[in-house]
C-alpha positions in Angstrom: 176.3 155.8 72.9 176.0 152.1 72.6 174.5 151.2 69.2 173.7 148.2 67.1 172.9 147.8 63.4 171.0 147.2 61.2 167.8 148.6 62.8 164.3 148.2 61.4 162.9 150.7 59.0 162.6 154.2 60.6 158.9 154.6 59.6 158.1 151.3 61.2 159.9 152.3 64.4 157.9 155.5 64.5 154.7 153.5 64.2 155.9 151.1 66.9 156.8 154.0 69.2 153.3 155.6 68.7 151.7 152.3 69.7 154.0 151.9 72.7 152.9 155.4 73.8 149.2 154.4 73.4 149.7 151.3 75.5 151.6 153.2 78.2 148.8 155.8 78.3 146.3 153.0 78.6 148.2 151.6 81.6 148.4 155.0 83.2 144.7 155.6 82.7 143.8 152.3 84.4 146.1 152.9 87.3 144.7 156.4 87.9 141.1 155.0 87.8 142.0 152.5 90.4 143.6 154.9 92.8 141.7 155.3 96.1 139.9 152.0 95.7 140.0 149.1 98.1 142.4 146.8 96.0 142.7 143.1 96.3 146.4 142.4 96.9 148.3 139.1 96.8 152.0 138.3 97.3 153.8 136.1 94.9 154.6 132.7 96.3 152.2 133.3 99.1 148.8 132.5 97.4 147.7 129.5 99.5 145.1 129.5 102.2 146.2 130.3 105.7 149.6 131.6 104.7 151.3 133.2 107.6 154.5 135.2 108.0 156.0 138.4 109.3 156.3 141.6 107.4 159.6 140.5 105.8 157.7 137.5 104.2 155.4 139.6 102.1 157.9 141.3 99.7 156.6 140.9 96.2 153.0 142.3 96.0 150.7 142.2 93.0 147.3 143.9 92.8 144.2 143.1 90.9 145.1 146.0 88.6 148.4 144.6 87.5 146.9 141.6 85.6 144.0 143.6 84.3 146.3 146.3 82.8 148.6 143.7 81.2 145.6 141.9 79.7 144.3 145.1 78.2 147.7 146.0 76.8 148.1 142.5 75.3 144.6 142.7 73.7 145.3 146.1 72.1 148.8 145.0 70.9 147.4 141.8 69.3 145.1 144.1 67.2 148.1 146.1 65.9 150.9 143.6 65.6 149.4 140.1 66.0 152.6 138.3 65.1 154.9 140.1 67.5 156.0 138.4 70.7 155.1 139.7 74.2 156.6 139.1 77.6 155.0 140.5 80.7 155.3 140.3 84.5 151.9 139.0 85.2 150.8 136.8 82.3 152.9 133.8 81.3 152.1 133.6 77.6 154.4 134.2 74.7 152.2 134.5 71.5 155.1 135.0 69.0 158.1 133.3 70.6 161.0 133.6 68.2 159.7 136.7 66.4 162.2 139.5 65.7 160.1 141.9 67.7 159.5 141.4 71.4 157.3 143.7 73.5 158.2 143.7 77.2 155.4 145.0 79.4 155.3 145.9 83.1 151.7 147.0 83.8 152.6 148.6 87.1 156.2 149.0 88.0 156.4 150.1 91.7 153.4 148.0 92.8 154.4 148.3 96.5 154.3 152.1 96.1 150.9 151.9 94.3 149.1 149.8 96.8 150.3 152.0 99.6 149.4 155.2 97.9 153.0 156.4 97.6 152.8 158.4 94.3 155.8 156.9 92.4 154.9 154.2 90.0 154.8 153.6 86.3 153.4 151.6 83.4 156.3 150.6 81.1 156.3 149.3 77.5 159.6 148.4 75.8 160.1 147.0 72.3 163.1 144.9 71.4 164.3 144.0 67.9 166.4 140.9 67.9 167.1 141.6 71.6 168.0 145.2 71.1 165.8 147.9 72.7 164.5 150.1 69.8 161.5 151.9 71.3 160.1 152.6 74.8 157.3 154.4 76.5 157.0 154.8 80.2 153.9 156.4 81.8 155.1 157.9 85.1 152.9 159.1 88.0 155.4 162.0 88.5 157.7 163.8 86.1 160.0 166.8 85.6 156.8 168.7 84.7 155.2 167.9 88.0 152.4 166.0 86.3 151.8 162.4 85.1 152.8 161.7 81.6 154.6 159.4 79.1 158.3 159.6 78.4 159.0 158.0 75.0 161.6 157.6 72.3 163.0 155.3 69.6 166.6 154.5 68.6 166.2 155.5 65.0 166.4 159.1 63.9 167.3 162.2 66.0 164.1 162.6 67.9 165.7 161.9 71.3 163.3 161.5 74.2 160.0 163.2 74.4 157.4 163.8 77.2 153.8 163.7 76.0 155.1 164.3 72.5 157.3 167.3 73.3 161.1 167.0 72.9 163.0 167.3 76.2 165.6 170.0 76.5 168.0 168.4 78.9 170.5 171.0 80.0 171.7 170.6 83.6 172.4 173.7 85.6 176.2 174.2 85.7 175.9 175.8 89.2 174.9 172.4 90.6 178.1 170.7 91.7 176.6 167.5 93.1 173.8 165.8 91.4 171.6 162.7 92.0 172.0 159.0 91.2 169.6 156.1 91.5 171.1 153.3 93.8 169.6 150.2 95.4 170.9 151.4 98.7 170.4 155.2 98.5 172.7 157.4 100.5 173.0 161.2 100.7 176.7 160.7 101.3 177.7 158.7 98.3 181.5 158.9 97.5 180.8 158.6 93.8 180.0 162.2 93.2 176.2 162.2 93.6 173.6 161.9 96.3 171.8 158.6 96.2 168.0 158.3 95.5 165.7 155.3 95.3 162.1 155.6 94.0 160.9 152.0 94.2 160.4 151.9 90.5 163.1 150.9 88.0 161.1 152.2 85.1 160.8 155.7 86.7 164.5 155.8 87.4 165.3 154.9 83.8 163.0 157.6 82.6 164.5 160.1 85.0 168.0 159.3 83.8 166.9 159.8 80.2 165.2 163.1 81.2 168.4 164.3 82.9 167.0 164.2 86.5 169.4 161.5 87.5 173.0 161.2 86.4 172.8 157.4 86.5 171.0 154.5 88.1 171.8 150.9 88.6 169.7 147.8 89.4 170.8 144.6 91.2 168.9 142.0 89.1 166.0 143.5 87.2 163.8 141.4 84.9 163.4 142.3 81.2 160.0 144.0 81.8 161.4 146.2 84.5 164.0 147.9 82.3 163.3 147.3 78.6 161.2 150.4 78.1 163.5 152.6 80.2 166.7 151.3 78.6 165.3 152.2 75.2 164.7 155.8 76.5 168.2 156.0 77.9 169.8 154.9 74.5 167.4 157.2 72.6 168.7 160.1 74.8 172.3 159.3 73.6 173.3 157.9 77.0 174.9 154.6 77.9 174.1 151.2 79.5 176.3 148.6 81.1 175.7 145.0 82.2 177.5 143.0 84.8 178.9 139.8 83.5 180.7 137.6 85.9 183.0 139.7 88.0 183.0 142.8 85.9 180.9 145.4 84.0 180.8 145.5 80.2 179.1 147.6 77.6 175.5 146.6 77.2 175.1 144.5 74.0 171.4 143.7 74.1 169.1 141.6 76.1 169.9 138.3 74.4 172.9 136.7 76.2 174.4 133.3 75.5 171.8 130.7 75.1 169.1 132.8 76.8 166.6 134.6 74.6 165.7 138.2 75.5 162.5 137.3 77.4 164.4 135.4 80.0 167.1 138.1 80.6 168.0 138.9 84.2 171.2 140.7 85.1 172.6 143.7 87.0 172.3 146.8 84.8 173.7 150.3 85.0 172.6 153.3 82.9 173.5 156.9 82.6 176.2 159.4 81.5 179.6 158.0 80.6 181.5 159.8 83.3 179.1 158.7 86.0 179.2 155.1 84.9 183.0 155.2 84.8 183.1 156.4 88.5 180.5 153.8 89.4 182.5 150.9 87.9 185.8 152.2 89.4 184.2 152.4 92.8 183.3 148.7 92.7 179.9 149.6 94.2 178.0 147.2 91.9 
């Protein structure tokens, strides 16, 4: 497992994980309350009056719920850790820029699914310490338990990943000879040893890797809020992450790269079991 030291105090990380769970649950509750309503939807970069275009033009939707959920999460977080920094998908405000702790929030990951009623979406909260993911909580509309809930974990201690507070017992069935992998271009005939699946939510795919439902997943160019919470889960599960740098893949070394601070991170990312990642890199698929 990729690691970094020193980490913050374990008791502080437990507290931070508990707050992350609370915030993810808040996001999930707001999402569920909005389901079935007639939502106002905009498309990023297409906000002007009289904007026209074909279906391919409208590719990055945002609903009225996205900004409301992020505002609620920011408000609650400011009560608990007022000096910590926050980066989110919908609100461009960094209240603690330069602080060691950065919370990366995606109020609804999988908005296109959400506005279309396709039941695969998430509310993700990730916590970075000096650029390293130390805690994560991802509320998922679907789970291994066939019910909504929060996958959560922290990098300190031996707690691993939990679902609604209960430790996960990840033991794949040895009779299954071909498992599943999350790919941007899913295929049932992947040559890398798994059948490809794509959910439309990077946060869900990260959580499913941590829970043992997917052997691996990779993402073309996610933003920090898309994968911060999920990467924390993957590392807490004892699994691995890799980042594409230039022409090749290298072990993940945190979300701070070069002169860019963590909130501005954008890069191809692969997560999962060591053997699956080795096959992925050798195939040159990313």
